[in-house]
VEXLUM-458392 format. One record per residue (C-alpha): residue in three letters; x, y, z. Coordinates in Angstrom, 2 decimals, always signed. Layout:
BEGIN
@rest:Ala	x:X	y:Y	z:Z
...
//
This chain:
BEGIN
@rest:Met	x:-129.12	y:+176.30	z:-92.11
@rest:Ser	x:-129.91	y:+177.55	z:-88.62
@rest:Thr	x:-131.16	y:+175.26	z:-85.88
@rest:Ile	x:-134.69	y:+176.70	z:-86.02
@rest:Ser	x:-134.86	y:+176.38	z:-89.82
@rest:Phe	x:-133.60	y:+172.80	z:-89.63
@rest:Leu	x:-136.16	y:+171.94	z:-86.94
@rest:Ile	x:-139.03	y:+173.46	z:-88.94
@rest:Asn	x:-137.87	y:+171.72	z:-92.12
@rest:Gln	x:-137.68	y:+168.34	z:-90.38
@rest:Phe	x:-141.03	y:+168.90	z:-88.68
@rest:Leu	x:-142.78	y:+169.51	z:-92.00
@rest:Lys	x:-141.12	y:+166.44	z:-93.53
@rest:Phe	x:-142.15	y:+164.20	z:-90.67
@rest:Leu	x:-145.66	y:+165.64	z:-90.52
@rest:Phe	x:-146.33	y:+164.73	z:-94.15
@rest:Leu	x:-144.58	y:+161.38	z:-93.79
@rest:Leu	x:-147.02	y:+160.50	z:-91.01
@rest:Thr	x:-149.96	y:+161.28	z:-93.37
@rest:Pro	x:-152.11	y:+162.73	z:-90.56
@rest:Phe	x:-155.34	y:+163.09	z:-92.54
@rest:Phe	x:-155.14	y:+159.53	z:-93.85
@rest:Val	x:-154.50	y:+158.28	z:-90.31
@rest:Leu	x:-157.45	y:+160.39	z:-89.10
@rest:Ser	x:-159.72	y:+158.85	z:-91.75
@rest:Met	x:-158.67	y:+155.33	z:-90.78
@rest:Phe	x:-159.01	y:+156.15	z:-87.08
@rest:Leu	x:-162.56	y:+157.40	z:-87.57
@rest:Ser	x:-163.62	y:+154.44	z:-89.69
@rest:Met	x:-162.16	y:+151.92	z:-87.23
@rest:Thr	x:-163.68	y:+153.51	z:-84.11
@rest:Gln	x:-167.28	y:+153.99	z:-85.21
@rest:Gly	x:-169.49	y:+153.68	z:-82.14
@rest:Trp	x:-166.60	y:+154.03	z:-79.67
@rest:Gly	x:-166.98	y:+156.16	z:-76.58
@rest:Ile	x:-165.04	y:+159.45	z:-76.35
@rest:Thr	x:-162.88	y:+158.17	z:-73.48
@rest:Gln	x:-161.90	y:+155.03	z:-75.37
@rest:Lys	x:-161.13	y:+157.03	z:-78.54
@rest:Arg	x:-158.88	y:+159.38	z:-76.62
@rest:Arg	x:-157.12	y:+156.53	z:-74.85
@rest:Leu	x:-156.52	y:+154.86	z:-78.21
@rest:Ala	x:-155.23	y:+158.15	z:-79.69
@rest:Leu	x:-152.61	y:+158.43	z:-76.94
@rest:Arg	x:-151.53	y:+154.81	z:-77.46
@rest:Val	x:-151.20	y:+155.32	z:-81.23
@rest:Gly	x:-149.09	y:+158.45	z:-80.78
@rest:Thr	x:-146.85	y:+156.77	z:-78.20
@rest:Ala	x:-146.33	y:+153.62	z:-80.27
@rest:Ala	x:-145.60	y:+155.56	z:-83.47
@rest:Phe	x:-143.12	y:+157.83	z:-81.64
@rest:Val	x:-141.22	y:+154.85	z:-80.24
@rest:Ile	x:-141.05	y:+153.27	z:-83.69
@rest:Cys	x:-139.80	y:+156.50	z:-85.29
@rest:Thr	x:-137.17	y:+156.96	z:-82.56
@rest:Ile	x:-135.78	y:+153.48	z:-83.22
@rest:Leu	x:-135.68	y:+154.12	z:-86.97
@rest:Ile	x:-133.88	y:+157.47	z:-86.64
@rest:Phe	x:-131.18	y:+156.20	z:-84.28
@rest:Cys	x:-130.71	y:+152.74	z:-85.81
@rest:Gly	x:-130.71	y:+153.70	z:-89.50
@rest:Ser	x:-126.93	y:+153.98	z:-89.89
@rest:Phe	x:-126.34	y:+150.72	z:-87.98
@rest:Ile	x:-128.76	y:+148.89	z:-90.26
@rest:Phe	x:-126.95	y:+150.18	z:-93.34
@rest:Gln	x:-123.59	y:+149.09	z:-91.94
@rest:Ala	x:-124.87	y:+145.65	z:-90.89
@rest:Phe	x:-126.22	y:+144.87	z:-94.36
@rest:Asp	x:-123.49	y:+146.79	z:-96.23
@rest:Ile	x:-126.04	y:+149.09	z:-97.90
@rest:Thr	x:-125.03	y:+152.55	z:-99.08
@rest:Leu	x:-127.18	y:+155.52	z:-98.14
@rest:Asp	x:-127.75	y:+156.44	z:-101.79
@rest:Ala	x:-128.89	y:+152.91	z:-102.65
@rest:Phe	x:-131.40	y:+153.09	z:-99.82
@rest:Arg	x:-132.48	y:+156.56	z:-100.97
@rest:Ile	x:-133.40	y:+155.06	z:-104.34
@rest:Gly	x:-135.10	y:+151.97	z:-102.87
@rest:Gly	x:-136.83	y:+153.81	z:-100.03
@rest:Gly	x:-137.90	y:+156.59	z:-102.38
@rest:Ala	x:-139.45	y:+154.05	z:-104.75
@rest:Ile	x:-141.44	y:+152.45	z:-101.92
@rest:Leu	x:-142.51	y:+155.87	z:-100.63
@rest:Phe	x:-143.61	y:+156.83	z:-104.16
@rest:Leu	x:-145.73	y:+153.67	z:-104.43
@rest:Ser	x:-147.24	y:+154.42	z:-101.02
@rest:Ala	x:-148.03	y:+157.97	z:-102.17
@rest:Val	x:-149.69	y:+156.70	z:-105.36
@rest:Gly	x:-151.72	y:+154.23	z:-103.31
@rest:Leu	x:-152.74	y:+157.03	z:-100.96
@rest:Val	x:-153.90	y:+159.23	z:-103.85
@rest:Asn	x:-155.81	y:+156.41	z:-105.57
@rest:Ser	x:-157.22	y:+154.72	z:-102.47
@rest:Asn	x:-160.83	y:+154.97	z:-101.38
@rest:Val	x:-160.31	y:+155.69	z:-97.71
@rest:Thr	x:-164.01	y:+155.43	z:-96.90
@rest:Asp	x:-163.96	y:+151.73	z:-97.83
@rest:Lys	x:-161.07	y:+150.86	z:-95.53
@rest:Lys	x:-162.99	y:+150.01	z:-92.42
@rest:Asp	x:-162.30	y:+147.53	z:-89.70
@rest:Asn	x:-164.09	y:+144.25	z:-90.32
@rest:Thr	x:-164.70	y:+143.68	z:-86.62
@rest:Ala	x:-167.86	y:+144.91	z:-84.93
@rest:Pro	x:-167.56	y:+148.50	z:-83.70
@rest:Leu	x:-167.10	y:+149.09	z:-80.02
@rest:Gln	x:-170.23	y:+150.60	z:-78.51
@rest:Val	x:-170.23	y:+153.07	z:-75.66
@rest:Glu	x:-171.45	y:+150.47	z:-73.24
@rest:Asp	x:-168.73	y:+148.01	z:-74.27
@rest:Ser	x:-165.25	y:+148.15	z:-72.80
@rest:Tyr	x:-161.92	y:+147.02	z:-74.18
@rest:Ser	x:-159.17	y:+146.08	z:-71.78
@rest:Ser	x:-156.02	y:+148.16	z:-71.74
@rest:Ala	x:-154.11	y:+145.33	z:-73.46
@rest:Gln	x:-156.67	y:+145.09	z:-76.27
@rest:Ile	x:-156.58	y:+148.84	z:-76.92
@rest:Ser	x:-152.76	y:+148.70	z:-76.98
@rest:Asn	x:-152.89	y:+145.94	z:-79.58
@rest:Ile	x:-155.21	y:+147.97	z:-81.80
@rest:Ala	x:-152.98	y:+151.01	z:-81.35
@rest:Val	x:-149.82	y:+149.20	z:-82.47
@rest:Val	x:-151.35	y:+147.12	z:-85.28
@rest:Pro	x:-152.80	y:+148.35	z:-87.56
@rest:Leu	x:-152.97	y:+152.03	z:-86.53
@rest:Ala	x:-149.30	y:+152.64	z:-85.63
@rest:Ile	x:-148.01	y:+150.05	z:-88.14
@rest:Pro	x:-148.71	y:+150.13	z:-91.07
@rest:Val	x:-151.25	y:+153.00	z:-91.14
@rest:Thr	x:-149.14	y:+155.71	z:-89.48
@rest:Val	x:-145.65	y:+154.28	z:-90.07
@rest:Gly	x:-145.90	y:+152.33	z:-93.30
@rest:Pro	x:-143.15	y:+150.84	z:-95.50
@rest:Gly	x:-142.52	y:+154.11	z:-97.33
@rest:Thr	x:-142.37	y:+156.09	z:-94.10
@rest:Ile	x:-139.98	y:+153.55	z:-92.59
@rest:Gly	x:-137.62	y:+153.89	z:-95.53
@rest:Ala	x:-137.73	y:+157.68	z:-95.41
@rest:Met	x:-137.16	y:+157.71	z:-91.64
@rest:Leu	x:-134.12	y:+155.46	z:-91.98
@rest:Val	x:-132.66	y:+157.74	z:-94.65
@rest:Ile	x:-133.30	y:+160.91	z:-92.61
@rest:Gly	x:-131.75	y:+159.29	z:-89.55
@rest:Ala	x:-128.69	y:+158.16	z:-91.50
@rest:Glu	x:-128.31	y:+161.62	z:-93.06
@rest:Ser	x:-128.06	y:+163.16	z:-89.58
@rest:Ala	x:-124.29	y:+163.39	z:-89.27
@rest:Asn	x:-124.05	y:+163.83	z:-85.49
@rest:Leu	x:-125.98	y:+163.35	z:-82.28
@rest:Gln	x:-127.22	y:+166.94	z:-82.25
@rest:Ala	x:-128.80	y:+166.52	z:-85.68
@rest:Lys	x:-130.43	y:+163.26	z:-84.60
@rest:Leu	x:-131.80	y:+164.89	z:-81.45
@rest:Leu	x:-133.19	y:+167.79	z:-83.49
@rest:Ser	x:-134.82	y:+165.29	z:-85.85
@rest:Leu	x:-136.25	y:+163.46	z:-82.86
@rest:Gly	x:-137.59	y:+166.76	z:-81.53
@rest:Ala	x:-139.24	y:+167.40	z:-84.90
@rest:Val	x:-140.78	y:+163.92	z:-84.77
@rest:Ala	x:-142.09	y:+164.64	z:-81.27
@rest:Ile	x:-143.76	y:+167.88	z:-82.41
@rest:Ala	x:-145.26	y:+166.17	z:-85.47
@rest:Met	x:-146.49	y:+163.33	z:-83.28
@rest:Val	x:-148.11	y:+165.81	z:-80.86
@rest:Val	x:-149.97	y:+167.36	z:-83.80
@rest:Leu	x:-151.10	y:+163.94	z:-85.02
@rest:Thr	x:-152.12	y:+162.75	z:-81.56
@rest:Thr	x:-154.08	y:+165.97	z:-80.97
@rest:Met	x:-155.95	y:+165.41	z:-84.24
@rest:Leu	x:-156.83	y:+161.87	z:-83.20
@rest:Trp	x:-157.73	y:+163.05	z:-79.68
@rest:Ala	x:-160.24	y:+165.49	z:-81.20
@rest:Ala	x:-161.13	y:+163.21	z:-84.14
@rest:Thr	x:-164.91	y:+163.48	z:-83.72
@rest:Trp	x:-164.77	y:+167.27	z:-83.45
@rest:Val	x:-162.46	y:+167.55	z:-86.48
@rest:Glu	x:-164.81	y:+165.38	z:-88.55
@rest:Gln	x:-167.79	y:+167.51	z:-87.53
@rest:Lys	x:-166.00	y:+170.74	z:-88.46
@rest:Leu	x:-164.35	y:+169.63	z:-91.71
@rest:Gly	x:-166.57	y:+166.80	z:-92.89
@rest:His	x:-165.32	y:+163.37	z:-93.90
@rest:Gln	x:-165.08	y:+164.26	z:-97.58
@rest:Val	x:-162.73	y:+167.19	z:-96.84
@rest:Ile	x:-160.53	y:+164.90	z:-94.74
@rest:Val	x:-160.31	y:+162.43	z:-97.64
@rest:Ile	x:-159.36	y:+165.25	z:-100.05
@rest:Leu	x:-156.64	y:+166.51	z:-97.68
@rest:Ser	x:-155.39	y:+162.93	z:-97.37
@rest:Lys	x:-155.00	y:+162.70	z:-101.14
@rest:Leu	x:-153.22	y:+166.08	z:-101.27
@rest:Thr	x:-150.81	y:+164.72	z:-98.67
@rest:Gly	x:-150.17	y:+161.82	z:-101.06
@rest:Leu	x:-149.16	y:+164.26	z:-103.80
@rest:Ile	x:-146.63	y:+165.95	z:-101.51
@rest:Leu	x:-145.28	y:+162.54	z:-100.48
@rest:Ala	x:-144.84	y:+161.66	z:-104.16
@rest:Ala	x:-142.74	y:+164.80	z:-104.65
@rest:Met	x:-140.64	y:+163.96	z:-101.57
@rest:Ala	x:-140.14	y:+160.43	z:-102.90
@rest:Ala	x:-139.05	y:+161.72	z:-106.29
@rest:Gln	x:-136.53	y:+164.03	z:-104.62
@rest:Met	x:-135.11	y:+161.10	z:-102.63
@rest:Ile	x:-134.74	y:+159.02	z:-105.80
@rest:Phe	x:-133.14	y:+161.83	z:-107.82
@rest:Thr	x:-130.70	y:+162.63	z:-105.00
@rest:Gly	x:-129.73	y:+158.97	z:-104.71
@rest:Ile	x:-129.21	y:+158.59	z:-108.46
@rest:Lys	x:-127.23	y:+161.83	z:-108.67
@rest:Asn	x:-124.89	y:+160.85	z:-105.84
@rest:Phe	x:-124.63	y:+157.26	z:-107.08
@rest:Leu	x:-123.54	y:+158.42	z:-110.53
//
C-alpha cells in the first residue's frame, strides 16, 4: 500500500471513529442559545482536546499492551466488542433527547476560558468524541503501526479528520440550517452502521489470528 493510500485509509477510519455527525448533534443540543463566538471557541477547544487524546492513544498503545501483558489480538477482540456496543447504542439512541441539563448559555452571558475548556474536555471530547469504543480502536491502530513513520502517518490522518470535525463544529449552526437536524441524526445513525462493520472486522481479525 502506498503512502497516499495508507493516509486516505487511515483518515476514513478515524473520521468514522470520531462519529462527526453524532458529535455535531450533541454539540448543537448542548449549546442552544450560545453566541457564535462562544460556539466557535468551544469548537476549537473540543478539536484540540480530542487531538491530544488521540495522539496519546496512538503512541502509547503498544506500551500499554506490554505493561499489562495483553496481546494485540486479545485487545482487538475486546476493543472490537466495545466498539460494536457503542455502534449499536449510536444506531438505537435518540440523539435529540441527549441535551445538557444545565441552563443554556445566552448571548449576553459569558463563560470564562476555564469553564469553556472544562465543557470541551468533558463531556464533548470525552466521552462524546472519543468514547470507550473509539479509545479501544485507537489503541489497536496505534499498536498495529509497526514503525515511527506509520505512527506519524496515522497521526497525520487523525489531524486531517480532526480538522474536518472541528470545521463542522465551527460552522455547526450553518450546517444545521442547511441539512436540518433530522438529516444530521440520520447521518449519525448511518455512521453507527459503518462503525459496527469496523468493529466486526476487528473481532474477526483478532479471532482469526488468535486461533
